[in-house]
C-alpha positions in Angstrom: 14.2 -12.5 12.8 13.8 -12.0 8.7 17.0 -11.4 6.2 16.2 -7.9 6.2 16.5 -7.7 10.1 19.8 -9.5 10.1 21.2 -6.7 7.3 19.9 -3.9 9.1 21.0 -4.7 12.4 24.1 -5.5 10.7 24.4 -2.0 8.8 23.3 -0.2 11.8 25.4 -2.0 14.0 28.4 -1.3 11.7 27.5 2.8 11.3 27.1 2.9 15.1 30.3 1.7 15.8 32.0 4.6 13.5 29.4 7.1 14.7 30.3 6.2 18.5 26.4 5.8 18.8 24.9 4.2 22.1 22.4 0.7 22.1 19.3 3.0 21.7 20.5 5.0 18.8 22.0 2.1 17.3 18.1 0.6 17.7 16.5 3.7 15.9 19.2 3.3 13.4 18.4 -0.2 12.5 14.6 0.0 12.7 15.3 3.3 10.1 17.5 0.9 7.8 14.8 -1.8 8.0 12.2 0.6 6.5 14.6 1.6 3.9 15.3 -1.5 2.7 12.0 -2.7 2.9 10.4 0.0 1.1 13.4 0.2 -1.6 12.3 -3.7 -2.6 8.2 -2.8 -2.5 8.8 -0.3 -5.4 11.2 -2.4 -6.9 8.6 -5.0 -7.2 6.4 -3.1 -8.1 8.4 -1.4 -11.1 9.3 -4.5 -12.0 5.8 -5.9 -12.6 4.8 -2.7 -14.2 7.7 -2.9 -17.2 7.3 -6.6 -17.8 3.2 -6.2 -18.3 2.7 -3.1 -19.5 1.1 -1.4 -16.7 3.2 1.1 -15.2 1.5 4.1 -14.6 -1.5 2.3 -13.5 0.5 0.3 -10.8 3.0 3.1 -9.9 -0.2 5.5 -9.3 -2.5 2.5 -7.5 0.3 1.8 -5.3 0.9 5.4 -4.3 -2.7 6.3 -3.8 -3.0 3.4 -1.3 0.3 4.0 0.5 -0.3 7.6 1.1 -3.5 6.7 3.3 -1.8 2.9 4.6 0.5 6.1 6.2 -1.9 7.2 8.3 -4.9 4.5 8.2 -2.6 1.4 9.3 -4.0 -2.0 8.4 -3.4 -5.9 7.7 0.1 -6.6 7.3 1.6 -10.0 6.1 4.0 -12.3 8.9 7.2 -11.1 7.1 8.7 -8.1 5.4 9.1 -10.3 2.3 5.5 -11.8 2.0 4.5 -7.9 2.0 6.2 -6.6 -0.6 5.4 -9.8 -3.1 1.5 -9.5 -1.2 1.7 -5.5 -2.1 3.5 -6.5 -6.1 0.8 -9.5 -6.7 -2.5 -7.2 -5.7 -1.4 -4.0 -7.3 -0.3 -5.8 -10.6 -3.4 -7.5 -10.6 -5.7 -4.2 -10.2 -3.4 -2.4 -12.5 -4.3 -4.9 -15.2 -8.2 -5.1 -14.1 -8.0 -1.2 -15.0 -6.0 -1.5 -18.0 -8.3 -4.5 -19.5 -11.7 -3.0 -18.5 -11.4 0.6 -17.9 -12.6 1.6 -21.7 -15.7 -0.7 -21.4 -17.2 1.9 -19.1 -19.4 4.7 -20.3 -18.2 7.9 -18.5 -20.8 9.1 -16.7 -21.0 5.3 -14.9 -17.8 5.5 -14.7 -17.6 8.6 -12.8 -20.8 7.4 -10.9 -18.6 4.3 -9.3 -15.5 6.2 -8.8 -17.9 9.0 -6.4 -19.4 6.0 -4.8 -16.8 4.2 -4.0 -15.5 7.4 -2.3 -18.5 7.5 0.0 -17.7 4.1 1.0 -14.0 4.6 1.8 -14.6 7.6 3.6 -17.2 5.3 6.0 -14.8 2.5 6.1 -12.4 5.1 7.2 -14.0 6.7 9.5 -15.4 4.0 11.4 -11.9 1.9 11.4 -9.4 3.8 10.9 -6.0 3.7 12.4 -5.8 0.2 12.6 -3.2 -1.1 14.3 -0.9 -4.3 14.2 -0.2 -6.5 17.3 3.6 -4.7 17.6 1.7 -1.2 17.2 -1.7 -1.5 18.7 -2.3 2.2 18.9 -3.8 2.6 22.0 -3.3 6.3 22.6 -6.5 8.0 22.1 -5.1 11.5 21.4 -2.4 9.8 18.5 -5.9 7.5 16.9 -7.8 10.6 16.8 -4.7 12.4 15.0 -4.1 9.8 12.7 -8.2 9.1 12.2 -8.3 13.2 11.1 -5.5 12.8 8.8 -6.5 9.8 7.0 -10.2 11.4 6.5 -8.0 14.2 4.6 -6.3 11.7 2.9 -9.3 10.4 0.9 -11.5 13.7 0.8 -8.0 15.3 -1.1 -7.7 12.1 -3.4 -11.1 12.4 -4.1 -11.2 16.2 -5.1 -7.9 15.3 -7.1 -10.0 12.6 -9.4 -12.8 14.8 -9.6 -10.6 17.6 -10.9 -8.9 15.2 -13.8 -12.0 13.7 -14.4 -13.6 17.3 -15.5 -10.6 18.7 -17.0 -11.0 15.5 -19.1 -14.0 16.5 -20.5 -12.6 19.7 -21.7 -9.3 17.8 -23.0 -10.2 14.8 -24.0 -7.3 13.0 -22.5 -7.6 9.7 -21.5 -4.6 9.5 -19.5 -6.6 11.8 -17.2 -9.7 9.3 -16.9 -7.0 6.7 -16.4 -5.4 8.2 -13.4 -8.4 9.2 -11.9 -9.6 5.2 -11.9 -6.5 4.1 -10.4 -6.7 6.6 -7.4 -10.1 5.7 -6.7 -8.6 1.6 -6.8 -6.1 2.5 -4.7 -7.9 3.9 -2.1 -10.6 1.0 -2.2 -8.0 -1.5 -1.7 -6.7 0.2 1.3 -9.7 0.8 2.6 -10.4 -3.4 2.1 -7.5 -3.7 4.5 -9.2 -2.1 7.4 -11.9 -4.4 7.4 -12.1 -8.4 8.0 -12.0 -8.8 4.4 -8.9 -7.3 3.8 -7.7 -9.5 6.7 -8.8 -12.2 5.6 -7.3 -12.0 1.4 -3.6 -10.7 3.4 -3.8 -14.0 5.8 -4.3 -16.4 2.6 -1.9 -15.0 0.6 0.8 -14.9 3.6 0.1 -18.8 4.4 0.4 -19.6 0.6 3.6 -17.4 0.1 4.9 -19.3 3.3 4.3 -22.6 2.4 6.2 -22.0 -0.9 9.2 -20.4 1.5 8.9 -24.0 3.2 9.0 -26.0 0.0 11.7 -24.2 -1.8 13.8 -24.6 1.6 13.5 -28.1 1.6 14.0 -28.2 -1.8 17.2 -26.5 -1.7 18.7 -28.7 1.1 
């Protein structure tokens, strides 16, 4: 059991006692507390990275775009909530740095074409593979799978339309921030699509193992 799960159980136990809840209600409460703590931790790590490396806008847009789609499409997971939060910070951080570094080296129409092509590929991946379950949540219910796939596809379409609208407005306003936002949306969707296929799972597994090995070394050092 992870530290987050332990804290969640403690919070749920105390609240359940005060509110006179049964064991089933306490489990639901513990799960809700777990999700809340994990979400807050993930957000804080992303924000810290954004402020430190001056990519706060990029990292927020990339992470939000990916998270919106991930809620319905699923994808590769780390073995612990802490590792998941750290991997998210690293991936979104690196992507935001790349966007900021290389964005202005692209000609507008070339960048627009890249964004359109990337969304076409994303749409194909989402249509073919989503939703991707986990060991604990295999998503075997066909009705639920179809519903999640439909919502995932709608999310991709919505994010694509948003990007095209931003790029179109740029043609009239020449506000660079609009290209930045459209690119970040595309990058977030691309990363989430990658987590649905074997390449994404391999990347997450590799980073998860590295973090797991680092944690073991730190625990031994502290003994």
